[in-house]
N, C-alpha and C positions, 0 to 999 in steps of 0.2 A: 426549555431552551437547549439547543444543541451547543456542545463545546466548540471552541474555536481551534482550526487547525492552521492558523495563520503561519505557525513556526515551520510549517512544511513548505511554504512558498519558496524559500531560499534553496531548499533541496531540490524542488521540482525545476526551478530555473536552471540549477546546475545540470540535472539530468536532461533537459531540453537542449542544452549545450553539447552535451555528450552525444545525443541522438544526432544533432546537426554534424557533429564531427564524424560519425559512423556513416552518414550519407555521403560525406566529403570522401571518406575513405573508399567507399564503394565506387563512387563517381571516379575516383583517381585510380581505380583498379589496384588497391593495396592488398598485400599478401593476406590470404584467407585467414591465417591464425591471428594476425593483427587485428582484423576486423571482428572476429570471435572473441578475442580477449577484451576489446572495448564493448561489445555487447554483453558480456558477463559482468562487466563493471556497471553497466546500465541497469541491468537486471538486480544486481545486488543493491544499488542505490534505490530502486523502486521498492525492493523488499523491506528496506529501512523505512520507507514512507509509509508502507503498508502496516508494519508492525507498530509504528508510532501511532497511527490513526486508530488500529485496533486496541492498543493499550489506553488510549483516551477513551475510546467507546466503553471498554469493560469498567475502567475506573470511575466514568462519570454516568453514562446512560444506563448501563446494566446495574451498577450499584444503586442508582437512583430508583430504578424500577424494583430491585429487590427490597429495598428498604420501604417502598410503598406498600408492599405486601398484597398487591393486586394479582390474584392468581392468573388472570387472562393476560395481563401485560407481562408477567414473568414467563408465562408459556410462549408468548410471542417472541420474546428476547432469547429464549432458550432456541426456539426455532430458527431464528436469525443466525445465531452462532452455529448451530449444526448445518445449516445451508452453506455458511461461509467454509467451514471446515470440508464438506463434501465437494465444493467447487475446487478446492486446493488439490484434492486427490485425484481429480479428474485429468 
């Protein structure tokens, strides 16, 4: 069973509001630096959600797999994490 990420819904709702605010800023032709500043805030908020989901994955899914001592499943989890790391570098 996968862990719940329900606690991230509140953060995602806030991010959704921030994005709508950025759209409005663009529609209103606001100053570029103000728009960029808000975009940075959105990206930082998304990064927090990402890190929280990753931490939950490591503490639950990966830990559970490691404890199972199933070599094939362990290898799959390692490959998943490596793929995530390589995507962040791209």
